[in-house]
Backbone bond lengths (Angstrom), bond angles and torsions (degrees), N, CA, C in turn:
res aa  C-N    CA-C-N  psi(-1)  N-CA   C-N-CA  omega(-1)  CA-C   N-CA-C  phi
1 M - - - 1.456 - - 1.525 109.38 -
2 T 1.347 115.60 134.17 1.463 119.23 175.34 1.530 108.90 -81.97
3 P 1.334 117.51 137.67 1.471 119.56 -170.85 1.520 115.42 -80.92
4 F 1.335 118.22 -17.83 1.456 119.97 -173.64 1.527 110.25 -122.36
5 H 1.346 115.15 138.34 1.461 120.75 -175.09 1.542 108.56 -131.73
6 Y 1.332 115.90 124.07 1.462 121.19 -173.06 1.525 110.72 -131.83
7 H 1.352 114.34 167.71 1.462 120.43 174.35 1.525 108.45 -140.10
8 A 1.334 116.62 121.60 1.464 122.21 177.05 1.511 108.30 -160.58
9 F 1.337 116.36 155.59 1.466 122.67 -179.72 1.533 111.50 57.62
10 G 1.339 116.84 26.33 1.453 121.12 -178.33 1.514 113.86 76.01
11 L 1.339 117.63 13.21 1.457 122.02 -174.83 1.527 111.30 -122.37
12 N 1.340 116.48 142.95 1.456 121.78 167.92 1.525 107.69 -86.81
13 I 1.334 116.42 126.95 1.456 122.36 -172.68 1.523 109.34 -123.51
14 D 1.332 116.91 120.17 1.460 122.44 172.02 1.522 108.36 -99.48
15 S 1.333 117.11 134.88 1.461 119.96 -172.28 1.520 112.16 -140.89
16 H 1.338 115.99 138.95 1.456 121.20 170.13 1.527 110.97 -76.31
17 F 1.341 116.82 -18.79 1.460 121.54 178.39 1.524 109.66 -98.92
18 E 1.313 116.52 139.76 1.455 119.56 171.58 1.523 108.56 -72.23
19 L 1.339 116.88 130.16 1.468 123.25 -177.60 1.531 107.69 -124.92
20 P 1.332 117.61 80.81 1.469 120.90 -172.15 1.517 114.34 -59.80
21 A 1.341 117.41 -23.47 1.467 119.46 -179.17 1.526 112.13 -70.83
22 L 1.337 118.12 -21.40 1.463 120.60 -175.20 1.524 111.55 -87.47
23 P 1.343 117.09 142.90 1.471 120.00 173.62 1.530 110.34 -66.82
24 Q 1.308 115.56 144.22 1.460 120.51 176.30 1.524 110.10 -67.82
25 A 1.326 116.58 143.64 1.459 120.69 172.67 1.519 108.74 -67.14
26 T 1.335 116.04 141.31 1.467 119.61 -175.37 1.526 112.86 -103.62
27 D 1.330 117.62 1.38 1.460 119.28 179.16 1.527 108.63 -141.94
28 D 1.314 115.86 -177.15 1.459 121.80 -177.19 1.522 112.26 -100.92
29 A 1.322 117.18 23.35 1.469 120.14 -179.70 1.520 110.14 -60.92
30 S 1.316 115.84 148.65 1.462 120.54 -178.87 1.525 110.43 -65.56
31 A 1.310 115.84 153.62 1.460 121.66 -175.72 1.523 111.31 -72.74
32 D 1.341 115.59 137.58 1.460 121.14 170.01 1.526 110.77 -85.53
33 V 1.338 115.75 -29.65 1.466 122.27 -176.97 1.521 108.47 -136.41
34 R 1.335 116.11 137.48 1.465 121.23 175.87 1.524 109.65 -120.71
35 I 1.323 115.13 130.15 1.463 122.68 176.66 1.525 106.75 -109.60
36 H 1.317 117.25 117.69 1.455 120.60 -174.85 1.526 109.93 -141.83
37 T 1.305 116.56 167.63 1.458 121.84 -178.70 1.522 110.43 -103.48
38 G 1.321 115.18 153.39 1.453 121.08 179.30 1.511 110.33 171.50
39 S 1.300 115.64 -175.99 1.461 121.09 -177.89 1.530 110.79 -82.81
40 V 1.336 116.46 129.42 1.459 123.30 176.02 1.526 107.52 -119.69
41 S 1.300 116.76 132.97 1.462 122.35 -176.50 1.525 111.95 -50.59
42 T 1.319 115.45 138.96 1.463 120.07 174.72 1.521 112.16 -79.14
43 E 1.335 117.02 -15.73 1.472 121.64 -174.94 1.522 113.36 -97.27
44 G 1.314 117.58 -20.50 1.460 120.28 -178.79 1.510 112.32 105.56
45 L 1.327 116.14 -152.32 1.456 122.95 -173.47 1.523 111.40 -95.87
46 D 1.323 114.96 157.02 1.467 120.41 170.51 1.525 108.81 -79.63
47 N 1.310 117.35 125.05 1.470 123.29 175.79 1.532 113.31 51.70
48 P 1.337 118.23 57.14 1.471 119.49 179.38 1.524 111.90 -67.69
49 N 1.334 115.48 151.89 1.474 120.30 173.90 1.518 111.29 -72.27
50 K 1.344 116.59 -31.87 1.452 121.48 178.35 1.513 108.15 -141.96
51 A 1.343 116.69 137.11 1.454 120.57 -178.79 1.524 109.81 -137.55
52 T 1.323 116.25 131.91 1.455 123.84 173.57 1.531 106.49 -130.43
53 P 1.332 118.73 172.66 1.469 118.62 178.87 1.531 113.91 -60.75
54 F 1.345 117.83 -23.35 1.463 119.70 -173.86 1.527 114.43 -114.43
55 Y 1.311 118.56 -16.35 1.467 118.31 175.38 1.520 110.57 -150.38
56 Q 1.339 113.94 154.11 1.454 122.13 174.60 1.522 107.41 -135.50
57 S 1.327 116.23 145.78 1.461 118.89 179.97 1.520 110.39 -138.78
58 S 1.316 113.70 146.88 1.467 122.15 174.46 1.519 107.06 -144.52
59 E 1.312 117.08 -170.83 1.463 121.26 -175.46 1.528 111.13 -51.03
60 N 1.350 116.11 108.30 1.464 122.65 176.49 1.526 114.68 57.26
61 T 1.344 117.04 26.93 1.464 120.33 -179.87 1.531 109.75 -140.70
62 L 1.330 115.88 133.11 1.464 121.73 173.74 1.518 109.03 -124.41
63 W 1.338 115.75 130.86 1.465 123.31 169.48 1.510 106.83 -109.32
64 L 1.336 116.35 123.22 1.456 121.93 -176.84 1.520 108.94 -125.82
65 N 1.341 116.45 127.95 1.453 121.45 179.19 1.524 109.56 -118.64
66 V 1.328 116.41 115.32 1.464 122.01 177.04 1.524 106.75 -110.86
67 P 1.338 118.41 102.89 1.465 120.87 -174.72 1.527 112.34 -51.94
68 D 1.322 114.26 135.59 1.473 124.24 178.02 1.529 113.55 70.12
69 I 1.330 117.68 -1.47 1.478 120.90 178.22 1.533 109.89 -110.64
70 A 1.325 118.04 -70.54 1.464 120.91 -178.34 1.522 110.03 -172.20
71 R 1.317 114.87 161.55 1.460 121.83 164.44 1.535 107.31 -103.85
72 F 1.326 115.73 141.15 1.462 121.54 -177.61 1.526 109.23 -125.45
73 L 1.317 116.63 143.36 1.459 122.18 171.98 1.529 107.70 -126.39
74 V 1.336 115.86 116.05 1.464 121.91 -175.45 1.526 107.73 -112.81
75 T 1.338 117.21 120.48 1.459 120.12 -171.85 1.528 112.95 -134.84
76 D 1.324 114.74 140.68 1.472 124.64 165.05 1.525 114.98 57.14
77 G 1.325 117.55 19.81 1.454 119.95 177.83 1.506 114.84 70.77
78 N 1.366 116.71 12.38 1.469 117.30 -176.83 1.524 114.66 -142.96
79 S 1.334 118.49 1.29 1.456 119.46 -174.94 1.527 111.34 -144.16
80 I 1.347 115.30 132.98 1.465 121.76 171.72 1.523 107.06 -126.02
81 L 1.325 116.17 113.70 1.459 122.13 178.06 1.521 108.11 -100.10
82 V 1.326 116.59 130.63 1.465 122.63 -174.33 1.522 109.07 -119.31
83 D 1.345 114.63 129.46 1.463 121.37 177.23 1.530 107.48 -123.30
84 P 1.351 118.15 90.90 1.468 120.26 -174.69 1.528 112.44 -67.94
85 Y 1.330 115.53 146.27 1.461 120.42 169.86 1.523 109.04 -74.08
86 P 1.338 117.16 150.38 1.476 119.48 176.71 1.533 111.12 -57.01
87 G 1.316 115.96 131.67 1.452 120.94 177.04 1.514 115.43 82.98
88 S 1.337 118.24 0.31 1.465 120.03 179.71 1.519 109.94 -72.15
89 D 1.349 116.01 156.53 1.457 119.90 -178.38 1.528 110.50 -105.00
90 E 1.327 115.56 145.77 1.467 120.30 -176.63 1.520 112.13 -65.59
91 Q 1.319 117.53 -27.41 1.469 119.97 179.18 1.528 109.98 -60.48
92 S 1.330 117.33 -43.61 1.460 120.91 178.96 1.515 111.07 -70.46
93 I 1.327 117.49 -38.49 1.465 120.42 177.35 1.519 110.30 -60.68
94 R 1.337 116.49 -43.24 1.466 120.34 179.79 1.529 111.35 -60.59
95 L 1.325 117.29 -37.15 1.455 120.81 -179.07 1.526 110.73 -58.32
96 Y 1.320 117.48 -42.88 1.466 120.63 -179.39 1.527 112.05 -79.54
97 L 1.335 116.92 -32.22 1.462 119.45 175.74 1.532 110.88 -60.57
98 L 1.336 116.44 -44.31 1.457 120.93 -174.39 1.528 112.63 -90.15
99 G 1.322 117.21 1.38 1.458 121.98 175.52 1.511 110.76 -111.88
100 S 1.321 116.55 -96.46 1.470 121.13 -174.69 1.522 112.63 -59.67
101 C 1.341 117.56 -39.10 1.475 119.09 -175.88 1.527 111.94 -70.94
102 I 1.329 117.83 -49.79 1.469 118.62 179.74 1.523 110.49 -68.56
103 G 1.345 117.53 -31.64 1.463 119.82 174.16 1.518 111.55 -61.13
104 T 1.341 116.48 -41.22 1.465 120.56 177.76 1.520 111.12 -66.36
105 I 1.333 117.41 -41.85 1.470 120.58 176.25 1.526 110.25 -54.82
106 L 1.322 117.17 -45.26 1.464 121.00 -178.93 1.521 110.87 -66.09
107 H 1.339 117.90 -40.93 1.470 120.13 173.99 1.527 110.24 -57.39
108 Q 1.318 116.34 -47.54 1.465 120.60 -177.43 1.528 111.96 -63.45
109 R 1.322 116.78 -25.75 1.469 120.65 177.86 1.533 111.20 -89.95
110 K 1.346 114.59 14.20 1.471 122.27 174.82 1.535 111.94 60.85
111 T 1.332 114.16 43.12 1.458 122.80 172.94 1.522 108.17 -103.38
112 L 1.330 117.62 143.50 1.459 120.60 172.92 1.528 107.87 -80.34
113 V 1.322 116.39 119.19 1.461 121.66 -176.08 1.527 108.01 -112.05
114 M 1.321 116.38 113.47 1.460 121.07 179.96 1.522 110.99 -101.51
115 H 1.333 114.61 148.88 1.463 121.48 174.93 1.524 106.49 -85.30
116 G 1.327 115.70 85.51 1.453 118.69 -173.36 1.512 112.59 -164.59
117 N 1.322 115.00 176.16 1.455 123.93 177.06 1.519 108.90 -117.20
118 A 1.325 116.87 136.22 1.456 121.70 179.57 1.521 109.99 -108.93
119 V 1.333 116.03 127.15 1.464 123.17 -177.73 1.523 108.96 -119.88
120 R 1.330 116.30 136.10 1.460 120.82 -178.14 1.519 111.77 -80.51
121 F 1.350 115.12 132.83 1.463 123.10 171.03 1.530 105.88 -130.56
122 G 1.326 116.70 102.94 1.461 120.23 -175.97 1.519 110.78 65.86
123 E 1.325 116.00 -129.83 1.461 120.78 -179.57 1.523 111.99 -99.21
124 K 1.333 116.44 18.08 1.466 121.47 175.84 1.527 107.92 -130.93
125 C 1.329 115.74 -179.89 1.459 118.84 176.60 1.515 109.99 -137.15
126 V 1.317 114.76 161.71 1.457 123.25 178.19 1.525 107.43 -124.13
127 I 1.322 116.34 135.28 1.462 121.67 -179.97 1.525 109.82 -103.94
128 F 1.327 115.62 132.54 1.459 122.31 171.56 1.519 106.87 -106.83
129 A 1.326 116.90 114.16 1.457 122.44 -174.85 1.525 109.77 -115.43
130 G 1.321 116.02 165.86 1.456 120.50 178.92 1.511 110.68 153.03
131 H 1.321 115.49 171.17 1.462 120.71 -179.02 1.523 110.35 -69.53
132 S 1.327 116.34 167.01 1.463 120.80 177.16 1.517 109.44 -59.14
133 G 1.331 116.60 131.28 1.449 121.74 -178.50 1.509 114.54 91.92
134 A 1.336 117.77 -0.74 1.470 120.67 -178.75 1.526 112.25 -72.98
135 G 1.330 117.45 -19.04 1.463 120.51 178.58 1.515 114.50 107.41
136 K 1.334 117.32 17.56 1.470 121.08 -177.42 1.531 111.89 -60.19
137 S 1.331 115.96 -52.39 1.464 119.57 -176.45 1.521 111.55 -69.63
138 T 1.329 117.63 -36.47 1.464 120.60 177.43 1.522 110.44 -60.92
139 L 1.330 116.19 -44.91 1.457 120.86 -179.91 1.531 111.05 -65.91
140 A 1.339 116.34 -43.93 1.461 119.64 178.12 1.526 110.95 -61.40
141 A 1.331 117.13 -41.56 1.463 120.56 179.33 1.527 111.08 -63.96
142 A 1.329 116.68 -37.51 1.467 120.15 178.41 1.526 110.86 -64.64
143 F 1.336 117.67 -42.14 1.467 120.03 176.60 1.536 110.34 -66.79
144 H 1.339 116.55 -35.99 1.464 120.13 178.24 1.530 110.58 -61.92
145 K 1.329 117.12 -40.11 1.466 120.67 178.39 1.526 111.46 -65.62
146 R 1.333 115.90 -20.32 1.473 120.69 177.44 1.523 111.82 -94.68
147 G 1.322 116.82 12.20 1.460 120.83 172.21 1.506 116.21 101.16
148 H 1.325 118.78 4.33 1.459 121.20 -179.69 1.526 110.77 -90.89
149 E 1.331 115.60 139.69 1.459 121.01 179.07 1.530 110.24 -82.26
150 I 1.337 115.67 151.32 1.461 122.63 179.81 1.524 109.01 -107.59
151 L 1.339 116.20 128.27 1.462 120.02 175.75 1.517 112.07 -88.84
152 A 1.332 117.24 -40.74 1.458 119.51 -172.54 1.514 110.25 -153.10
153 D 1.323 115.40 146.74 1.461 122.79 177.86 1.522 108.57 -124.96
154 D 1.316 117.11 117.64 1.461 124.57 173.03 1.533 112.95 79.42
155 V 1.338 117.59 -53.42 1.468 122.00 178.37 1.523 107.61 -104.82
156 C 1.327 115.98 108.70 1.460 122.09 -172.76 1.527 108.48 -115.34
157 A 1.332 116.86 107.01 1.465 122.64 -174.31 1.526 110.31 -94.71
158 I 1.339 116.53 120.15 1.469 122.83 -175.91 1.525 108.62 -119.72
159 D 1.331 116.96 124.64 1.465 119.17 -177.62 1.529 111.23 -84.41
160 A 1.321 115.99 -179.31 1.463 121.35 -175.04 1.523 112.57 -66.13
161 Q 1.341 118.02 -17.91 1.463 122.31 177.28 1.534 112.11 -92.33
162 G 1.330 116.86 5.45 1.458 120.45 177.95 1.513 114.29 78.13
163 R 1.341 117.17 28.15 1.464 121.68 179.86 1.528 110.14 -109.40
164 V 1.339 115.40 141.01 1.466 121.14 177.87 1.522 108.98 -92.61
165 A 1.333 116.15 130.54 1.464 121.06 174.62 1.526 109.06 -88.01
166 P 1.334 118.75 136.75 1.465 120.32 177.65 1.527 111.44 -55.76
167 G 1.332 116.08 133.59 1.460 121.13 -179.29 1.514 111.20 -104.68
168 L 1.335 116.45 -132.74 1.459 120.02 -179.07 1.525 109.97 -76.30
169 P 1.319 118.68 131.85 1.475 121.17 179.66 1.530 111.37 -80.25
170 Q 1.331 115.26 61.05 1.460 120.75 -179.50 1.523 108.91 -160.24
171 L 1.327 115.41 164.54 1.459 122.61 171.18 1.520 108.15 -122.16
172 K 1.321 116.52 145.67 1.459 121.47 175.48 1.527 108.17 -103.52
173 L 1.325 116.52 120.83 1.462 121.45 -173.73 1.516 110.98 -127.43
174 W 1.345 115.43 132.81 1.451 120.05 170.02 1.528 109.16 -71.65
175 Q 1.316 116.28 160.10 1.463 121.16 -178.10 1.529 111.54 -58.02
176 D 1.350 117.98 -41.87 1.470 118.95 -177.80 1.520 111.45 -67.01
177 A 1.353 117.31 -33.53 1.463 120.35 176.18 1.530 110.44 -67.52
178 A 1.325 116.91 -42.27 1.464 120.43 177.39 1.529 110.72 -61.09
179 N 1.329 116.25 -37.85 1.466 119.64 177.81 1.521 111.07 -62.58
180 K 1.344 116.90 -44.15 1.471 120.81 178.96 1.524 111.12 -59.18
181 L 1.324 115.80 -36.60 1.461 121.29 -175.39 1.527 112.76 -91.93
182 E 1.328 116.38 2.38 1.463 122.50 -178.68 1.524 111.34 56.37
183 I 1.346 115.06 44.11 1.460 122.33 176.67 1.519 108.23 -102.89
184 D 1.313 116.62 123.60 1.460 122.15 -179.80 1.531 108.90 -78.71
185 T 1.327 117.05 119.90 1.465 120.60 -177.81 1.530 113.07 -91.03
186 A 1.333 117.62 1.69 1.465 120.19 -174.41 1.525 112.02 -59.66
187 E 1.336 116.78 -33.78 1.464 120.38 -177.79 1.531 112.63 -101.37
188 L 1.324 117.72 5.83 1.456 121.08 -178.34 1.530 110.92 -94.44
189 D 1.330 116.03 150.66 1.463 121.31 176.88 1.522 110.14 -85.08
190 R 1.324 116.18 141.00 1.469 120.40 171.66 1.521 109.06 -74.03
191 I 1.353 116.66 147.59 1.463 118.46 177.29 1.527 110.43 -69.03
192 R 1.342 116.35 -30.96 1.459 123.71 169.37 1.518 107.33 -142.21
193 L 1.300 115.72 149.23 1.457 119.31 -175.39 1.520 111.90 -61.46
194 Q 1.345 116.73 -25.75 1.460 120.78 -171.70 1.529 113.91 -87.71
195 V 1.334 119.91 -7.50 1.461 120.67 -173.44 1.527 111.05 -127.07
196 E 1.349 115.57 152.66 1.463 121.38 179.23 1.524 110.33 -91.21
197 K 1.319 115.80 58.50 1.456 122.65 174.59 1.522 106.67 -127.72
198 Y 1.349 116.00 135.16 1.455 120.43 -167.13 1.525 111.32 -124.29
199 T 1.331 114.67 153.43 1.466 120.62 173.53 1.527 108.35 -94.68
200 F 1.329 114.99 124.19 1.456 122.38 179.62 1.530 107.13 -107.61
201 P 1.344 118.70 103.70 1.467 120.62 -175.96 1.520 111.80 -68.69
202 L 1.332 115.33 145.29 1.459 121.84 -179.24 1.524 109.63 -102.38
203 K 1.317 116.51 133.74 1.458 120.69 176.80 1.537 109.14 -85.60
204 Q 1.322 115.59 144.88 1.466 122.63 177.93 1.538 111.49 49.13
205 P 1.329 116.42 62.54 1.466 119.17 -178.80 1.526 112.04 -65.75
206 V 1.323 115.52 155.55 1.463 121.35 177.55 1.530 109.33 -66.30
207 T 1.321 117.56 140.05 1.466 121.31 -179.11 1.520 112.94 -116.07
208 E 1.336 117.87 -1.84 1.464 120.81 -177.57 1.526 111.16 -116.25
209 Q 1.319 115.39 152.21 1.459 120.31 174.19 1.523 109.42 -72.50
210 L 1.328 116.51 143.47 1.457 121.17 179.18 1.523 110.11 -131.23
211 P 1.345 117.71 140.30 1.465 120.28 178.82 1.526 111.78 -69.91
212 V 1.316 115.50 145.61 1.464 121.19 178.03 1.525 108.82 -80.08
213 A 1.326 116.81 124.85 1.457 120.89 177.55 1.528 111.54 -95.17
214 A 1.333 116.60 -36.24 1.468 120.07 -176.26 1.515 109.55 -154.79
215 I 1.331 115.35 154.91 1.465 122.77 175.93 1.517 107.77 -130.34
216 Y 1.338 115.78 133.05 1.458 121.55 174.08 1.530 108.46 -114.82
217 I 1.326 116.08 127.02 1.453 121.72 174.88 1.531 107.60 -93.15
218 L 1.323 117.87 121.30 1.457 122.30 -175.95 1.527 110.59 -95.11
219 S 1.325 115.73 134.62 1.460 121.47 174.91 1.526 107.95 -149.88
220 S 1.347 117.29 178.27 1.460 120.63 -178.85 1.519 110.34 -139.77
221 H 1.333 116.02 162.55 1.461 121.57 176.71 1.529 109.73 -146.82
222 N 1.338 115.46 178.21 1.460 121.01 -175.57 1.531 113.59 -85.84
223 L 1.321 117.51 -1.16 1.460 121.18 -178.88 1.529 110.27 -83.42
224 D 1.345 116.25 168.03 1.457 121.16 -177.33 1.522 113.54 -88.93
225 E 1.341 117.25 -15.99 1.455 118.82 -173.98 1.524 111.86 -102.67
226 F 1.332 113.91 161.12 1.465 121.79 172.40 1.525 108.71 -85.48
227 E 1.332 114.70 148.87 1.463 120.18 173.05 1.523 108.69 -131.97
228 I 1.319 116.52 141.37 1.453 120.96 173.21 1.524 107.98 -128.39
229 Q 1.304 115.19 126.60 1.466 121.67 -176.36 1.519 109.03 -123.00
230 Q 1.324 116.44 117.01 1.456 120.63 176.40 1.531 109.23 -73.97
231 I 1.307 116.09 137.37 1.463 122.03 -178.81 1.518 107.91 -112.10
232 K 1.317 116.06 126.96 1.465 121.27 -172.05 1.530 111.65 -120.94
233 G 1.338 115.04 158.04 1.456 122.73 169.13 1.522 113.64 56.39
234 M 1.324 116.16 -138.22 1.450 122.04 -176.37 1.529 112.47 -66.82
235 K 1.334 117.10 -17.54 1.468 119.51 179.47 1.525 112.14 -69.87
236 K 1.333 117.42 -10.77 1.461 120.10 176.75 1.534 112.03 -71.60
237 F 1.302 116.32 -25.62 1.465 120.35 -168.06 1.534 112.49 -62.67
238 N 1.329 117.61 -52.34 1.468 120.16 -175.49 1.521 113.62 -63.00
239 P 1.356 120.06 -42.14 1.467 118.19 176.38 1.529 113.21 -59.14
240 L 1.337 117.47 -36.73 1.464 119.81 177.07 1.526 110.44 -67.28
241 K 1.316 115.90 -46.13 1.471 119.45 179.55 1.524 111.28 -62.30
242 N 1.331 116.54 -43.21 1.467 120.35 -175.73 1.522 113.24 -71.66
243 N 1.330 117.73 -18.01 1.458 120.95 178.02 1.524 112.10 -104.89
244 T 1.317 115.63 22.14 1.455 121.10 172.91 1.528 109.39 -70.64
245 Y 1.322 116.46 139.74 1.458 121.65 -179.52 1.520 110.52 -69.31
246 R 1.335 116.14 127.42 1.459 123.70 178.30 1.535 111.64 50.83
247 M 1.320 115.04 55.05 1.465 120.96 -178.34 1.526 111.47 -58.13
248 G 1.324 117.47 -35.68 1.457 120.44 179.79 1.514 112.31 -60.75
249 I 1.335 116.53 -39.98 1.460 120.62 177.80 1.523 110.70 -67.28
250 L 1.316 116.59 -40.99 1.463 121.13 -176.58 1.529 112.22 -59.74
251 E 1.325 116.39 -35.27 1.468 120.44 -171.66 1.523 113.46 -58.31
252 G 1.339 117.90 -32.00 1.457 118.95 -177.23 1.516 115.25 -94.71
253 L 1.350 118.32 0.85 1.461 120.89 -173.49 1.526 114.20 -85.05
254 G 1.320 117.29 -3.46 1.461 120.00 -178.25 1.502 113.77 76.06
255 L 1.346 116.91 26.67 1.457 121.35 -174.79 1.527 112.46 -120.96
256 K 1.317 117.20 19.40 1.457 120.84 -174.77 1.522 112.02 -61.03
257 A 1.318 117.51 -44.61 1.473 120.69 -177.57 1.524 110.78 -62.64
258 E 1.344 116.26 -44.08 1.468 119.56 179.12 1.522 111.08 -63.60
259 H 1.324 116.55 -39.80 1.449 120.79 -179.06 1.522 111.41 -64.90
260 L 1.316 117.34 -43.43 1.462 120.49 179.17 1.525 110.62 -63.10
261 G 1.329 116.40 -38.30 1.464 119.87 177.61 1.515 112.48 -64.82
262 L 1.337 117.11 -40.72 1.455 120.89 177.83 1.525 111.34 -64.09
263 C 1.328 116.93 -41.66 1.468 120.47 177.45 1.527 110.67 -61.83
264 S 1.311 117.42 -42.85 1.466 121.28 -179.26 1.515 111.41 -63.34
265 R 1.340 117.22 -43.73 1.465 120.55 -179.20 1.523 111.04 -65.27
266 L 1.335 116.45 -42.12 1.458 118.49 179.45 1.522 110.90 -66.41
267 A 1.330 117.34 -39.67 1.469 121.18 179.39 1.521 111.57 -58.00
268 S 1.316 117.16 -34.05 1.470 120.86 -178.84 1.522 112.62 -75.81
269 R 1.345 117.32 -12.94 1.462 121.24 -173.12 1.524 114.07 -103.35
270 V 1.338 118.41 -27.79 1.462 119.81 -165.48 1.521 112.66 -116.91
271 D 1.342 114.89 155.26 1.457 121.14 165.74 1.526 107.81 -76.65
272 L 1.320 116.42 140.60 1.460 120.74 -178.92 1.522 108.97 -134.71
273 A 1.324 116.19 134.60 1.467 121.02 179.50 1.521 109.21 -145.39
274 R 1.328 115.20 153.03 1.456 121.44 174.40 1.526 108.68 -108.40
275 I 1.324 115.93 129.08 1.457 121.55 176.62 1.525 108.26 -110.45
276 T 1.325 115.77 125.57 1.457 121.08 177.28 1.519 108.11 -114.70
277 R 1.322 115.57 125.31 1.462 121.32 -176.66 1.521 109.91 -116.42
278 P 1.335 118.14 161.46 1.469 120.44 173.72 1.530 110.55 -61.28
279 N 1.331 116.48 138.00 1.464 118.09 -178.37 1.525 113.04 -86.61
280 H 1.332 117.82 -0.85 1.462 120.88 173.96 1.533 107.67 -111.72
281 G 1.319 115.58 111.61 1.466 119.25 -177.26 1.520 109.50 82.90
282 F 1.320 116.98 123.43 1.468 120.12 -173.29 1.528 112.78 -73.28
283 K 1.340 118.90 -29.58 1.462 123.11 179.64 1.526 110.87 49.37
284 L 1.325 114.39 55.18 1.456 121.98 -171.38 1.522 112.81 -61.60
285 E 1.318 117.74 -42.74 1.467 120.16 -176.89 1.529 110.79 -63.20
286 Q 1.330 117.07 -41.41 1.466 120.03 178.54 1.520 111.11 -64.38
287 L 1.325 116.39 -39.09 1.462 121.00 179.98 1.525 111.03 -64.16
288 I 1.333 116.81 -44.49 1.463 121.16 179.25 1.530 110.30 -63.84
289 E 1.322 116.70 -42.01 1.464 120.57 179.59 1.524 110.93 -61.74
290 M 1.328 117.17 -42.91 1.463 120.67 -179.57 1.522 111.16 -64.60
291 I 1.333 116.62 -42.56 1.460 120.07 179.36 1.525 110.71 -66.27
292 S 1.325 117.27 -41.76 1.469 120.46 -179.79 1.523 111.27 -61.71
293 I 1.325 117.25 -41.81 1.469 120.67 178.02 1.520 110.38 -64.81
294 D 1.331 117.03 -41.53 1.464 120.13 -179.95 1.530 111.39 -65.67
295 L 1.331 117.52 -38.85 1.468 120.43 177.47 1.527 111.23 -65.83
296 Q 1.322 117.26 -33.89 1.464 120.32 175.29 1.532 110.34 -66.04
297 K 1.324 117.15 -43.64 1.475 120.98 178.45 1.519 110.93 -60.35
298 K 1.323 116.35 -35.77 1.465 120.87 -179.38 1.521 112.33 -79.27
299 G 1.348 117.07 -9.45 1.455 120.62 -178.57 1.500 114.38 78.91
300 I 1.354 117.33 13.94 1.444 120.85 -178.94 1.524 110.84 -80.68
301 V 1.333 116.31 -33.09 1.469 120.66 172.84 1.519 108.29 -124.69
302 A 1.330 115.19 156.92 1.463 119.63 -179.00 1.529 109.62 -73.26
303 A 1.320 115.17 146.77 1.474 120.76 178.51 1.513 109.57 -71.63
């Protein structure tokens, strides 16, 4: 029997590892995903579709090797096998379980997984996507301080109907982002002991799936002004594909056709825009004001 039972991303998860970031399961429903310990090959997979020094993937299977932390085997959208290295810490193992491993599980279950944060606006949500360091979590935290609920941080699971499933009830913030938001990190846990990035727990997390109304792709440039560019028609497709979570891992799983179909369906449903901000100084208040005005123009929030 696995000792811990959780519910996140629309899935019941049984785990041999304690995962404090995940909400507890509230019923006795059978597990959709099991996280357990065991032996994972040191060499990787037989005949992988894609192989790198740190991961290999084949049909519905991912082998992931994180030196000094653990080897992971993620299979069939329902199993994560963990083989820890001697002396590794569970905090670091949890980071990869709730990132690359759960992201792969969602890919294998034919979910569109975006590298973004989902914020609730009324009975819909808005996703802020972009590369690491683009400011997704900082922006989501700023909206949260203004009373908006957060559905997902970093790993954003979107089903075939264009709805986001609630993910981890927390935000991950670097120290400089916490400083901008006047958040005291003294009582917060680091995501890993070695880095100044913290988990900021969310009170009263969202428990229902919400449809995506709009997506903003965040980027920066050397100019002083903000730019917002609406993306229309077929031009929506590539930004969605390019902001897929762990796209490199997805390529070898044999799920390319399903992924392209999910991107196409979502593109037909949502407003999509690219926001480019100055890369010197975050200018958070101006960014929030611009997004709020744009959401009013789109009719997503009341004027």
